[in-house]
C-alpha positions as CSV (number, residue, x, y, z in Angstrom):
1,M,-25.9,-41.0,-78.8
2,L,-29.0,-41.8,-76.8
3,A,-29.4,-45.2,-78.6
4,G,-25.8,-46.0,-77.9
5,S,-26.1,-45.2,-74.2
6,K,-29.1,-47.5,-73.9
7,M,-27.4,-50.4,-75.7
8,G,-24.9,-51.1,-72.9
9,P,-27.5,-51.6,-70.1
10,T,-29.8,-53.5,-72.5
11,M,-27.0,-56.0,-73.4
12,L,-26.0,-56.4,-69.8
13,A,-29.7,-57.1,-68.9
14,A,-29.9,-59.7,-71.7
15,R,-26.7,-61.4,-70.5
16,L,-27.9,-61.5,-66.9
17,Q,-31.2,-63.0,-68.1
18,Q,-29.4,-65.7,-70.0
19,S,-27.4,-66.5,-66.8
20,V,-30.5,-67.4,-64.8
21,T,-32.4,-69.6,-67.2
22,P,-33.3,-73.2,-66.1
23,N,-30.4,-74.6,-68.2
24,A,-28.0,-72.1,-66.6
25,L,-29.1,-73.0,-63.1
26,R,-28.7,-76.7,-63.8
27,S,-25.2,-76.0,-65.0
28,Y,-24.3,-74.2,-61.8
29,L,-25.6,-77.1,-59.8
30,A,-23.5,-79.5,-62.0
31,E,-20.4,-77.4,-61.4
32,F,-21.1,-77.4,-57.7
33,I,-21.4,-81.2,-57.6
34,S,-18.3,-81.9,-59.7
35,T,-16.1,-79.4,-57.9
36,F,-17.3,-80.7,-54.5
37,F,-16.4,-84.2,-55.5
38,F,-13.0,-83.2,-57.0
39,V,-11.9,-81.1,-53.9
40,F,-13.2,-83.8,-51.5
41,A,-11.1,-86.4,-53.3
42,V,-8.0,-84.3,-53.7
43,L,-7.8,-83.1,-50.1
44,G,-9.1,-86.4,-48.8
45,S,-6.3,-88.3,-50.6
46,A,-3.7,-86.0,-48.9
47,M,-5.3,-86.7,-45.5
48,S,-5.3,-90.5,-46.2
49,S,-1.6,-90.4,-47.0
50,R,-0.9,-88.6,-43.7
51,K,-2.9,-91.3,-41.9
52,L,-1.1,-94.2,-43.5
53,M,2.3,-92.6,-43.6
54,P,3.1,-90.2,-40.7
55,G,6.0,-88.8,-42.7
56,A,4.0,-88.4,-45.8
57,T,5.4,-85.0,-46.6
58,S,8.8,-86.5,-47.4
59,D,7.6,-89.8,-48.8
60,P,7.6,-89.9,-52.7
61,S,4.9,-92.5,-52.7
62,S,2.6,-90.0,-51.0
63,L,3.1,-87.6,-53.9
64,V,2.3,-90.3,-56.4
65,A,-0.9,-91.3,-54.5
66,V,-2.1,-87.6,-54.5
67,A,-1.2,-87.2,-58.2
68,I,-3.2,-90.3,-59.1
69,A,-6.2,-89.1,-57.0
70,N,-6.0,-85.7,-58.8
71,A,-6.0,-87.4,-62.2
72,F,-8.8,-89.8,-61.5
73,A,-11.0,-87.3,-59.6
74,L,-10.7,-84.6,-62.3
75,S,-11.4,-87.0,-65.1
76,S,-14.5,-88.2,-63.4
77,A,-15.6,-84.7,-62.4
78,V,-15.2,-83.3,-65.9
79,Y,-17.0,-86.3,-67.4
80,I,-20.1,-86.2,-65.2
81,A,-20.6,-82.5,-65.9
82,S,-19.4,-82.1,-69.4
83,N,-22.8,-82.4,-71.1
84,I,-24.4,-80.0,-68.6
85,S,-22.0,-77.2,-67.6
86,G,-18.9,-78.0,-69.6
87,G,-17.2,-79.6,-66.7
88,H,-14.9,-76.6,-65.8
89,V,-14.4,-77.7,-62.2
90,N,-11.9,-74.8,-61.9
91,P,-12.2,-71.0,-61.8
92,A,-9.1,-70.7,-64.0
93,V,-10.8,-72.7,-66.8
94,T,-14.0,-70.6,-66.4
95,F,-11.9,-67.4,-66.5
96,G,-10.2,-68.6,-69.7
97,M,-13.6,-69.3,-71.3
98,A,-14.8,-65.8,-70.4
99,V,-11.6,-64.2,-71.9
100,G,-12.1,-66.2,-75.1
101,G,-15.7,-65.2,-75.3
102,H,-17.1,-68.7,-75.0
103,I,-19.2,-67.8,-72.0
104,S,-20.5,-64.4,-70.7
105,V,-19.0,-62.6,-67.7
106,P,-22.2,-62.9,-65.6
107,T,-22.3,-66.7,-66.3
108,A,-18.6,-67.0,-65.4
109,L,-19.2,-65.2,-62.1
110,F,-22.0,-67.6,-61.2
111,Y,-19.7,-70.5,-62.1
112,W,-17.1,-69.1,-59.7
113,V,-19.6,-68.8,-56.9
114,S,-20.7,-72.4,-57.4
115,Q,-17.1,-73.7,-57.6
116,M,-15.8,-71.8,-54.6
117,L,-18.8,-72.7,-52.5
118,A,-18.4,-76.3,-53.4
119,A,-14.7,-76.2,-52.4
120,V,-15.5,-74.7,-49.0
121,M,-18.2,-77.2,-48.4
122,A,-16.0,-80.1,-49.2
123,S,-13.2,-78.8,-47.0
124,L,-15.6,-78.2,-44.1
125,L,-17.0,-81.7,-44.5
126,L,-13.6,-83.2,-44.3
127,K,-12.8,-81.1,-41.2
128,L,-16.0,-82.3,-39.5
129,T,-15.7,-85.9,-40.3
130,V,-11.9,-86.5,-39.9
131,V,-11.5,-84.7,-36.5
132,G,-8.0,-86.1,-35.9
133,Q,-6.4,-84.3,-38.8
134,H,-6.2,-80.8,-40.1
135,V,-7.4,-80.2,-43.7
136,P,-4.2,-79.7,-45.7
137,T,-3.5,-76.3,-47.3
138,Y,-1.3,-75.4,-50.2
139,T,2.0,-74.0,-49.2
140,I,5.2,-72.8,-50.8
141,A,8.5,-74.6,-50.3
142,E,11.2,-72.7,-48.5
143,E,13.4,-72.5,-51.6
144,M,10.6,-71.0,-53.6
145,T,9.7,-67.3,-53.8
146,G,6.1,-66.1,-54.2
147,F,6.8,-65.0,-57.7
148,G,8.4,-68.3,-58.6
149,A,5.6,-70.3,-57.2
150,S,3.0,-68.2,-59.0
151,L,4.9,-68.6,-62.2
152,L,5.1,-72.4,-61.7
153,E,1.3,-72.6,-61.0
154,G,0.7,-70.4,-64.1
155,I,2.7,-72.6,-66.4
156,L,0.9,-75.8,-65.2
157,T,-2.5,-74.1,-65.4
158,F,-1.6,-73.0,-69.0
159,A,-1.0,-76.7,-69.8
160,L,-4.2,-77.7,-68.2
161,V,-6.4,-75.1,-69.9
162,Y,-4.6,-75.7,-73.2
163,T,-5.5,-79.4,-72.8
164,V,-9.1,-78.5,-72.1
165,Y,-9.2,-76.7,-75.5
166,A,-7.5,-79.5,-77.3
167,A,-9.9,-82.0,-75.8
168,A,-12.8,-80.0,-77.3
169,D,-11.4,-80.1,-80.8
170,S,-14.1,-81.7,-83.0
171,R,-11.5,-83.3,-85.3
172,R,-10.7,-85.9,-82.7
173,G,-12.5,-89.2,-83.2
174,A,-12.6,-91.0,-79.9
175,N,-13.6,-88.7,-77.1
176,I,-11.0,-89.1,-74.4
177,G,-11.0,-85.5,-73.4
178,P,-11.8,-86.0,-69.7
179,L,-9.0,-88.6,-69.5
180,A,-6.5,-86.3,-71.1
181,I,-7.5,-83.4,-68.8
182,G,-7.1,-85.7,-65.8
183,F,-3.7,-86.9,-66.9
184,I,-2.3,-83.4,-67.3
185,A,-3.5,-82.5,-63.8
186,G,-1.8,-85.6,-62.4
187,V,1.5,-84.6,-64.2
188,G,1.2,-81.1,-62.7
189,V,1.0,-82.5,-59.2
190,L,4.0,-84.7,-59.8
191,A,6.0,-81.7,-61.2
192,A,5.1,-79.1,-58.6
193,G,3.7,-80.9,-55.6
194,P,6.9,-80.5,-53.4
195,F,7.3,-76.8,-54.5
196,S,3.9,-75.1,-54.7
197,G,1.5,-78.0,-54.1
198,G,0.5,-78.3,-57.8
199,S,-2.9,-76.7,-57.2
200,M,-3.8,-75.4,-60.7
201,N,-7.2,-74.7,-59.2
202,P,-8.0,-71.5,-57.3
203,A,-11.2,-73.0,-55.8
204,C,-9.3,-75.9,-54.3
205,A,-6.7,-73.6,-52.7
206,F,-9.4,-71.2,-51.5
207,G,-11.6,-73.9,-49.9
208,S,-8.7,-75.4,-47.9
209,A,-7.6,-71.9,-46.9
210,V,-11.0,-70.9,-45.6
211,T,-11.2,-74.1,-43.5
212,A,-7.7,-73.5,-42.1
213,G,-8.4,-69.9,-41.5
214,S,-5.2,-68.8,-43.2
215,F,-4.9,-67.1,-46.5
216,K,-1.1,-66.8,-46.6
217,N,0.2,-66.8,-50.2
218,Q,-3.3,-67.2,-51.5
219,A,-2.6,-64.8,-54.3
220,V,-0.1,-67.3,-55.7
221,Y,-2.9,-69.7,-56.4
222,W,-5.0,-67.1,-58.2
223,V,-2.7,-64.7,-60.1
224,G,-0.6,-67.4,-61.8
225,P,-3.4,-69.8,-62.8
226,L,-5.7,-67.0,-64.1
227,I,-2.9,-65.5,-66.2
228,G,-1.9,-68.9,-67.4
229,A,-5.4,-69.8,-68.4
230,A,-5.9,-66.5,-70.3
231,V,-2.7,-67.0,-72.2
232,A,-3.7,-70.6,-73.1
233,V,-7.1,-69.5,-74.5
234,L,-5.7,-66.5,-76.5
235,L,-2.9,-68.6,-77.9
236,Y,-5.2,-71.5,-78.9
237,D,-7.9,-69.2,-80.4
238,N,-5.7,-66.7,-82.1
239,V,-2.5,-68.4,-83.1
240,V,-2.7,-72.2,-83.1
241,F,-6.3,-72.4,-84.4
242,P,-7.3,-68.9,-85.5
243,S,-10.9,-68.1,-86.3
244,R,-12.3,-68.1,-89.8
245,S,-12.1,-64.4,-90.1
246,Q,-8.4,-64.4,-89.2
247,D,-7.2,-67.2,-91.4
248,P,-9.9,-68.1,-94.0
249,V,-7.6,-70.3,-96.1
250,R,-6.5,-72.5,-93.2
251,E,-10.0,-72.5,-91.8
252,S,-11.5,-73.8,-95.0
253,R,-9.1,-76.8,-94.9
254,R,-10.0,-78.0,-91.3
255,P,-13.1,-78.9,-89.4
256,E,-14.4,-76.2,-87.1
257,L,-13.3,-76.3,-83.5
258,G,-16.0,-78.1,-81.6
259,F,-16.7,-76.3,-78.4
260,N,-20.3,-77.4,-78.4
261,Y,-19.2,-80.5,-76.6
262,Y,-18.3,-78.5,-73.5
263,Y,-20.1,-75.2,-73.9
264,Y,-23.3,-75.7,-75.9
265,Y,-25.5,-73.9,-73.3
266,F,-23.7,-70.6,-73.6
């Protein structure tokens, strides 16, 4: 009994120690830089649309422009951080990796801090530099309920995180993972932009909310995406591509799922 009682604190201390190694600290910095760039580009593109088109909220071309900015920015952000931190750029992705056991909980918490701090800094910088406009926040359309918007964001985040897992599959020859991840994010904005904003990223929604000083409906952009990410990870790991212990026959006929491309530090 005494040995068992000591095992928990010892394991926790070991995980905390692994979360503050030089490699881990570099990964947090990489997440900060990538998330900062992504949020700055996404919110900045919305502000640019407002500048060029005063009625941007009802102009379809504005939605396309923001969707393209999301796709390009996320592809680039994932690519520049993929070999250091895994290029999560999203607390929902990090949450999914923690649920799937690919990173430890302390490491995931440090990732969250880096991502949300980066989002707030990017939003504040936009507010300070573009003084003639307010930083846009994610809002729910009048015809949407909070539950419906959360469900929509959850479905889109499911697709995003599922794509992240598929992009890490070692059986794929040419590595176009960052492009695929960016494409699915752009599609999500096109599908949900007029209804819930198509955030799929709690950090992005949080950063803009902090700058605006309004957290109305903020739970929509956390609950739905986190649940969607967890479902995507559990489905991919346990049903679509089960582990060797769960399906030894199938596992022997296919290459191992290659998460080392994204998560080799942890």
